[in-house]
C-alpha positions, 0 to 999 in steps of 0.5 A: 500500500502506498503511503499518502503524502503529508501536507508538508511533503506536498509543499516540499514537492511543489517547492522542489519542482519550482526550484528545479524549473525556475518558473512554471504554469499551474498545469506544469506544477500539477503534473510535476508534483503529481497533484490535482487542480483542486488540491494544488490551488490551496497549496499555492495560495498558502505558499503565496501568503507566506511569500515562499513563492511568487506569481508572475504575469506575462502576456495573459499567462500566469507563472509561479516561481520560488522566492529566496524565502522559499529556497531557505525554507526548502533547505531547512526542511531538507536538513530536518528530513535528513536528521529525522531519517537518521533517527528513524523518526 
């Protein structure tokens, strides 16, 4: 049985995808993060509110990109993940 991702793991996945791809449209975030349209919108809103990502509008298209604060959050999260995995938490 496949373990469901927690909310924080989904946030990490979205931030990782944006870090690797610089800026993406919502459709590409959905595909690359393995999410649905309904599940990605609240995540993106939360990340925008906390300034971990930014919305970029260009020629009637909307893109999302990770911010410096988002990269810092992702780095700290990955450190905690390594630490918790080392102790089997």
